[in-house]
LOBAVEX-916433 format. One line per 3 residues: their letters; for each residue x, y, z of N, C-alpha, C. Coordinates in nm, 2 decimals. Layout:
BEGIN
A = X Y Z X Y Z X Y Z  ...
This chain:
BEGIN
MNS = -2.51 -2.91 -0.06 -2.37 -2.87 -0.03 -2.36 -2.82 0.12  -2.28 -2.89 0.20 -2.28 -2.85 0.34 -2.18 -2.73 0.36  -2.19 -2.66 0.47 -2.11 -2.54 0.49 -1.96 -2.56 0.48
NRS = -1.91 -2.68 0.52 -1.76 -2.71 0.51 -1.72 -2.72 0.36  -1.81 -2.78 0.28 -1.78 -2.79 0.14 -1.79 -2.66 0.07  -1.89 -2.58 0.11 -1.90 -2.44 0.06 -1.77 -2.36 0.09
ADW = -1.73 -2.37 0.22 -1.61 -2.29 0.26 -1.49 -2.34 0.18  -1.48 -2.47 0.16 -1.36 -2.53 0.08 -1.36 -2.47 -0.06  -1.48 -2.46 -0.12 -1.49 -2.40 -0.26 -1.46 -2.25 -0.26
AAF = -1.52 -2.18 -0.16 -1.49 -2.04 -0.15 -1.34 -2.01 -0.13  -1.28 -2.09 -0.05 -1.13 -2.07 -0.02 -1.06 -2.10 -0.15  -1.10 -2.20 -0.23 -1.03 -2.24 -0.35 -1.05 -2.12 -0.45
ILR = -1.17 -2.07 -0.47 -1.19 -1.96 -0.57 -1.11 -1.84 -0.53  -1.11 -1.80 -0.40 -1.03 -1.69 -0.36 -0.88 -1.71 -0.38  -0.84 -1.83 -0.35 -0.69 -1.87 -0.36 -0.65 -1.86 -0.51
IAL = -0.73 -1.91 -0.60 -0.70 -1.90 -0.74 -0.69 -1.75 -0.79  -0.79 -1.68 -0.75 -0.80 -1.54 -0.79 -0.67 -1.46 -0.74  -0.64 -1.48 -0.61 -0.52 -1.42 -0.55 -0.40 -1.46 -0.62
GVL = -0.39 -1.59 -0.65 -0.27 -1.65 -0.71 -0.25 -1.59 -0.85  -0.35 -1.58 -0.93 -0.34 -1.52 -1.06 -0.30 -1.37 -1.05  -0.37 -1.30 -0.96 -0.33 -1.16 -0.95 -0.19 -1.14 -0.91
YLA = -0.14 -1.21 -0.81 0.00 -1.20 -0.76 0.09 -1.24 -0.87  0.06 -1.34 -0.94 0.15 -1.39 -1.05 0.16 -1.28 -1.16  0.04 -1.22 -1.20 0.04 -1.11 -1.30 0.12 -0.99 -1.25
HSL = 0.10 -0.95 -1.13 0.17 -0.83 -1.08 0.32 -0.85 -1.07  0.36 -0.97 -1.03 0.50 -1.00 -1.02 0.56 -1.00 -1.16  0.50 -1.06 -1.25 0.55 -1.07 -1.39 0.56 -0.93 -1.45
QKI = 0.46 -0.85 -1.42 0.46 -0.71 -1.46 0.59 -0.64 -1.41  0.62 -0.66 -1.28 0.73 -0.59 -1.22 0.86 -0.65 -1.29  0.86 -0.77 -1.32 0.98 -0.84 -1.38 1.00 -0.80 -1.53
FVF = 0.89 -0.82 -1.61 0.91 -0.81 -1.75 0.86 -0.67 -1.81  0.77 -0.60 -1.75 0.72 -0.48 -1.81 0.80 -0.36 -1.75  0.80 -0.35 -1.62 0.87 -0.24 -1.55 1.02 -0.27 -1.54
TLP = 1.05 -0.40 -1.55 1.19 -0.45 -1.52 1.23 -0.44 -1.38  1.31 -0.53 -1.33 1.35 -0.53 -1.19 1.43 -0.40 -1.16  1.52 -0.35 -1.24 1.58 -0.22 -1.21 1.48 -0.11 -1.21
GTA = 1.38 -0.11 -1.30 1.28 -0.01 -1.30 1.19 -0.01 -1.17  1.16 -0.14 -1.13 1.09 -0.15 -1.00 1.17 -0.10 -0.88  1.30 -0.13 -0.88 1.38 -0.08 -0.77 1.39 0.07 -0.77
QFF = 1.39 0.13 -0.89 1.40 0.27 -0.90 1.26 0.33 -0.85  1.15 0.27 -0.88 1.02 0.32 -0.83 1.02 0.31 -0.68  1.07 0.20 -0.62 1.07 0.19 -0.48 1.16 0.30 -0.42
QSL = 1.27 0.33 -0.48 1.36 0.44 -0.43 1.29 0.57 -0.44  1.20 0.59 -0.55 1.13 0.72 -0.56 1.03 0.74 -0.44  0.99 0.62 -0.38 0.90 0.63 -0.27 0.98 0.65 -0.13
GLP = 1.11 0.65 -0.14 1.19 0.66 -0.02 1.23 0.53 0.04  1.20 0.42 -0.03 1.23 0.28 0.01 1.36 0.24 -0.05  1.43 0.14 0.01 1.55 0.09 -0.05 1.52 0.01 -0.18
GWL = 1.60 0.03 -0.28 1.58 -0.03 -0.41 1.57 -0.18 -0.41  1.65 -0.24 -0.32 1.65 -0.39 -0.31 1.51 -0.44 -0.27  1.43 -0.36 -0.21 1.30 -0.41 -0.17 1.21 -0.43 -0.29
GYV = 1.24 -0.36 -0.40 1.16 -0.39 -0.52 1.19 -0.53 -0.58  1.32 -0.57 -0.57 1.35 -0.71 -0.61 1.29 -0.81 -0.52  1.30 -0.79 -0.39 1.24 -0.88 -0.29 1.09 -0.89 -0.32
TAF = 1.02 -0.78 -0.33 0.88 -0.77 -0.35 0.84 -0.85 -0.48  0.91 -0.83 -0.59 0.87 -0.90 -0.71 0.88 -1.05 -0.69  0.99 -1.10 -0.63 1.01 -1.24 -0.61 0.92 -1.30 -0.51
VEL = 0.89 -1.23 -0.40 0.79 -1.28 -0.30 0.65 -1.29 -0.37  0.61 -1.19 -0.45 0.49 -1.20 -0.52 0.49 -1.31 -0.62  0.60 -1.34 -0.69 0.60 -1.45 -0.78 0.59 -1.58 -0.71
LGG = 0.67 -1.60 -0.61 0.66 -1.73 -0.54 0.53 -1.75 -0.46  0.48 -1.64 -0.41 0.35 -1.64 -0.34 0.24 -1.67 -0.43  0.24 -1.61 -0.55 0.14 -1.64 -0.65 0.14 -1.79 -0.69
IAL = 0.26 -1.84 -0.72 0.27 -1.98 -0.76 0.22 -2.07 -0.64  0.26 -2.04 -0.52 0.22 -2.12 -0.40 0.07 -2.12 -0.39  0.01 -2.00 -0.41 -0.14 -1.99 -0.39 -0.20 -2.08 -0.50
LLG = -0.16 -2.07 -0.62 -0.22 -2.14 -0.73 -0.21 -2.29 -0.71  -0.10 -2.34 -0.65 -0.08 -2.48 -0.62 -0.14 -2.52 -0.49  -0.17 -2.43 -0.41 -0.23 -2.46 -0.28 -0.13 -2.51 -0.18
VQV = -0.01 -2.45 -0.18 0.10 -2.49 -0.09 0.11 -2.39 0.02  0.09 -2.44 0.15 0.11 -2.36 0.27 0.03 -2.23 0.26  -0.09 -2.24 0.22 -0.17 -2.12 0.18 -0.18 -2.02 0.30
RWV = -0.21 -2.07 0.42 -0.22 -1.98 0.53 -0.09 -1.90 0.55  0.02 -1.97 0.55 0.15 -1.90 0.57 0.18 -1.80 0.45  0.15 -1.85 0.33 0.18 -1.76 0.22 0.10 -1.63 0.23
AIV = -0.03 -1.64 0.26 -0.12 -1.53 0.28 -0.06 -1.43 0.39  -0.01 -1.49 0.49 0.04 -1.41 0.60 0.17 -1.34 0.56  0.26 -1.41 0.48 0.38 -1.35 0.43 0.35 -1.24 0.33
LLP = 0.25 -1.26 0.25 0.22 -1.15 0.15 0.15 -1.03 0.21  0.09 -1.05 0.32 0.01 -0.94 0.39 0.10 -0.81 0.41  0.22 -0.82 0.47 0.30 -0.70 0.50 0.33 -0.63 0.36
FML = 0.36 -0.70 0.26 0.39 -0.64 0.13 0.27 -0.56 0.08  0.15 -0.62 0.10 0.03 -0.55 0.05 0.00 -0.43 0.14  0.03 -0.44 0.27 0.01 -0.32 0.36 0.11 -0.21 0.32
GAM = 0.23 -0.25 0.28 0.33 -0.16 0.23 0.28 -0.09 0.10  0.22 -0.16 0.01 0.16 -0.10 -0.11 0.05 0.00 -0.07  -0.03 -0.04 0.02 -0.14 0.05 0.07 -0.08 0.18 0.13
SAH = 0.02 0.16 0.21 0.08 0.29 0.27 0.14 0.37 0.16  0.20 0.31 0.06 0.26 0.39 -0.05 0.15 0.47 -0.13  0.03 0.43 -0.12 -0.08 0.50 -0.20 -0.16 0.59 -0.10
LHN = -0.14 0.59 0.03 -0.22 0.66 0.12 -0.24 0.81 0.08  -0.13 0.87 0.04 -0.13 1.01 0.02 -0.20 1.05 -0.11  -0.24 0.94 -0.19 -0.31 0.97 -0.32 -0.46 0.97 -0.30
GWG = -0.51 0.94 -0.18 -0.65 0.94 -0.16 -0.71 0.80 -0.17  -0.84 0.80 -0.16 -0.91 0.67 -0.15 -0.92 0.60 -0.29  -0.97 0.66 -0.39 -1.00 0.59 -0.51 -0.87 0.55 -0.59
FAS = -0.87 0.43 -0.64 -0.76 0.38 -0.72 -0.75 0.45 -0.85  -0.86 0.51 -0.89 -0.86 0.59 -1.02 -0.80 0.73 -1.00  -0.76 0.76 -0.87 -0.69 0.89 -0.85 -0.56 0.88 -0.92
PNG = -0.50 1.00 -0.94 -0.37 1.00 -1.00 -0.27 0.92 -0.91  -0.20 0.83 -0.97 -0.10 0.74 -0.90 -0.17 0.64 -0.82  -0.30 0.62 -0.83 -0.37 0.52 -0.76 -0.40 0.55 -0.61
GWE = -0.52 0.52 -0.57 -0.55 0.54 -0.42 -0.52 0.41 -0.35  -0.57 0.41 -0.22 -0.53 0.30 -0.13 -0.63 0.19 -0.12  -0.75 0.21 -0.18 -0.86 0.11 -0.15 -0.83 -0.02 -0.21
YPA = -0.77 -0.03 -0.33 -0.74 -0.15 -0.40 -0.64 -0.24 -0.32  -0.52 -0.18 -0.28 -0.44 -0.26 -0.19 -0.50 -0.30 -0.06  -0.59 -0.21 0.00 -0.65 -0.24 0.12 -0.75 -0.36 0.10
YWA = -0.82 -0.37 -0.01 -0.90 -0.48 -0.04 -0.82 -0.61 -0.05  -0.71 -0.60 -0.12 -0.62 -0.72 -0.13 -0.57 -0.76 0.01  -0.54 -0.67 0.09 -0.50 -0.70 0.23 -0.61 -0.78 0.30
VTL = -0.73 -0.73 0.29 -0.85 -0.80 0.35 -0.86 -0.94 0.29  -0.85 -0.96 0.16 -0.86 -1.09 0.10 -0.75 -1.18 0.15  -0.64 -1.13 0.18 -0.53 -1.21 0.23 -0.56 -1.26 0.37
VVQ = -0.62 -1.17 0.45 -0.66 -1.21 0.59 -0.77 -1.32 0.58  -0.86 -1.30 0.49 -0.97 -1.40 0.47 -0.91 -1.54 0.43  -0.82 -1.53 0.33 -0.75 -1.65 0.28 -0.68 -1.72 0.40
ALL = -0.61 -1.65 0.48 -0.53 -1.70 0.59 -0.63 -1.77 0.69  -0.74 -1.71 0.71 -0.84 -1.77 0.80 -0.91 -1.90 0.74  -0.94 -1.89 0.61 -1.00 -2.01 0.55 -0.91 -2.12 0.52
GGG = -0.79 -2.09 0.49 -0.69 -2.20 0.44 -0.70 -2.22 0.29  -0.65 -2.33 0.25 -0.63 -2.35 0.10 -0.76 -2.39 0.03  -0.85 -2.46 0.10 -0.97 -2.50 0.04 -0.95 -2.62 -0.05
AFA = -1.05 -2.64 -0.14 -1.05 -2.75 -0.23 -0.93 -2.75 -0.32  -0.87 -2.87 -0.34 -0.76 -2.89 -0.44 -0.63 -2.84 -0.39  -0.62 -2.79 -0.27 -0.49 -2.74 -0.21 -0.41 -2.87 -0.18
VAS = -0.28 -2.85 -0.18 -0.19 -2.96 -0.15 -0.23 -3.02 -0.01  -0.26 -2.94 0.08 -0.29 -2.98 0.22 -0.43 -3.03 0.24  -0.51 -3.03 0.13 -0.65 -3.07 0.15 -0.67 -3.21 0.11
KPA = -0.58 -3.30 0.14 -0.59 -3.44 0.13 -0.70 -3.49 0.23  -0.76 -3.60 0.21 -0.86 -3.65 0.30 -0.82 -3.65 0.45  -0.70 -3.69 0.48 -0.65 -3.70 0.62 -0.65 -3.56 0.68
ARA = -0.60 -3.46 0.60 -0.59 -3.32 0.65 -0.73 -3.27 0.67  -0.83 -3.30 0.58 -0.96 -3.25 0.60 -1.03 -3.32 0.72  -1.00 -3.45 0.74 -1.06 -3.52 0.85 -1.01 -3.46 0.98
ATA = -0.89 -3.42 0.99 -0.83 -3.37 1.11 -0.89 -3.23 1.15  -0.94 -3.16 1.05 -1.00 -3.03 1.08 -1.15 -3.03 1.09  -1.21 -3.15 1.06 -1.36 -3.16 1.06 -1.41 -3.17 1.21
């Protein structure tokens, strides 16, 4: 397996993991916490409530796009500020996510994985990974 192929598979595995996690987190905001509950939580942090709705839908669409491999670099870049916002919301809780109300290392790790995904691209099976697209980047 050459390094380009390995990188394609690595990007694919990362993309699927991120897509599943974003989809799960958005559906949790929508169906478990509910959108009004998510908005109320955002307000408790001093943020506008409407940002909770935006966040839930950006995560939903981003998760779907990552799973499908659509515009992966751009999707990762769009999701990054939302994850940095989550990280900043947890800064005062300390490092460990096991801390009361969660620490900031888990969102920080997600932010790093988004940067890596943006650098790697969609990888294998992404919509943009047709033979012509791969040949152009080879």
